[in-house]
N, C-alpha and C positions, 0 to 999 in steps of 0.2 A: 504494498500499501503506500503511495508516495504521500508525500503531503507539502500544505505551502501553506506557511504563519499556522494554524490549527485548523485548517480543511483538509480534510485527505481524499487523496484521489484512487478509489478502486476499482480495478477490473473486473469485468463481467461475464458469464460465458457466452452473453451476446458481443459480437466483436463492435459493432455499432453502437451500442450502449456504453456511458461511463458511470458510474456510481461515487458521489460527490459526498463524503458524511460530513455536517456540520455539528460541531460539536454545542451549540446552544440549543440547539434543533431546526427543524425546518419550519413544521405546523406544529398548531398545539394538540393533535391528536388523528388531524385529516389525513386520508391518502386521495390523494386527484390531481388529474391529467389535464396537461393541455397541448393542442396541436396545433395551436396557431398564435401569432402575434396579438388578435384581433381579441383572444381568448384572455389572453394574458395584460389586455391594453391599462388594467387597474392594479399593476404590481410591476411595476418599474426593473427590479432585477430579473423576471421572467420575459418582460418586453424588450430588453438589453439583449439577453442571451437568443432570442428567437432574431433578432437583426440579423444575425452571425450567420454567415454561409453555410447552407447544409443542414440546419438545425428542425428537426421534426415531429420533435413532441419531448416535453419535459414533464415528467413523473416526480410529484412530492409527496412525502413519507413523513411522519412526527419527525426519524433523526438522520434522513438524507432525500436526495436529491439526485435523480437518475435522468440523465442526457441521452436520445436518443438522434443520431444524425444519418443521414443519407450514406448510399455506399458511394458515391464519386470522392466523398470531402473528408481527406485527412485528417485522423484526430492532432498528433502534431503541434502546430503553433493552434487551433482553433481549443483543444484543453487548456494551453496556458493564457487565453483570452478571457475562456469562462472563467478561471481561477481569478482573474485579477478584477471580475466585474462581481463574483461573488465574494471577494474580500472588500470592493469598495462597497458594497450594500450589507457587509456583514452585521452592522447595526440594526439592520433592518427584520433578522431573524429574532427570534422564529415569526412567520411570516400571520399574520391574522385579519380577520375580515374577508377569508378567501370567500364566503359565499359569497360576497359582493359583486364577484367578478362575472362576467356573461359567459365562461365554460358552463358553469353551473344552470344558467339560463336556459342553456341546449337540453341539459338532461330531462328526459322526459318520465315521469311517475307511472309504471305500470302497476295493474293490478296482480298482486301474487299469486300463482296458482293456488286453489282449493286444493287443500290436503286434507285426509281424514285426520282422528287422532293417532290410530296407529301410523300412518304417513308422516305425520308430524313428528312423531317422535324418532324415526328414521332422519328425517332430516336433520332434527336437532344431534343425533348424533353424530350425522356427514361433519357437519360443522364445528362440533369439537374437534372429531380427529384431524382435520383442516386445520383448526386455528393452532392445536397444540402439537401436531407433529409433521406438518407441511409449511405453514406458514413462517415459521422463523426461519427455515434454509431458502427460501424464497426470498425473504426480506435480505437474507442473508447477500444474495448475487442481486438487488437492487431490483425487486421485484414484489408485486403483492399479488397472491391467488385469492378467490373470494371465490363461494358457491353461487352460484346465478338460479336454479333451478335442478326440477330431476321429474321423468319420466319415468313414473311410477311402474305403466305398461311393461314397456321397455328395458326398466333396471337401467336408464342411462343420467348419469349425472352429468349436469352440464354446471360449466366451472370462466370463470374471466380471469384471463394472465394479464397483468398489467405491467408498467415498468421494463426492464430490462428483459426480462421473459417473455411480455408480447412482440411474437415474431421473430426471437429465438430460435434458432439452429437446431439446439440441445430440448425446445421444450414439449415435442412429442416426445423423446423420450424420458421425462419428467412427467408427462402424463401416463406414461403407458404402464412404465416401471415404477414409479413412484407412487403417485398418487392411487391410480387405479388399482395397483396390487395391494397396495394396504387397505383402501375401502373396501374393496372385494375379501380381504384376509376375515375384518370385523363386520363386513355385512354382507348376510347373501343376498339381499334384493340387488344389489349394485351388480351390475355387466359388466358397464362398460362405461368412460370416461370422456367428455369430449371436451375441447374449448369454444369457447361462444366468441365470436370474430368478430368485432363492432370495431369500431374508429370513433364510437361520439365520446363526449365524454365522459370522464369516468370521476365519482366522489364516493368515498367512503369514508366513515368515522366510529371506531369503537364505541 
């Protein structure tokens, strides 16, 4: 892990994503994704990062920020400039009032699936396993995993990956050999795990 001042740079399994660990914290508990300068217009530090060439996605977590670029732009100087921007805005962290950003205005609240009491017990067990056995490892790699829904008839669990895990070439392995095998071992109703592919804004808070 490389460092510049108090901010640390950590490589992730995704070559297009870099994790920046900020000691003072990044958010006050939220996990949120931004995909454009427009979405981040109310947050100066993010707006400046999006003005850099090749930046496609910024994912914020309570303790870190993961930045994803395109395939053409090399990290090199880009990474150094991001560090300069973060250090210039170090007194802005942890970021507050994220709910005022237009990124959240894009999020549509959908009615959750209706589950029976027995099915809800299965869902709670799945969410507990993800939270305690999966999410810590995913966050260590600069991302997050969130339970989305479950097709009870087919036994398919749908999850959403964000940060460095979104679009990572190793995400399929993570889903199949990590999450799917774990859930199938403890919960016989689970037959498979699939990722929800969605580039709309993401917001999650414990």
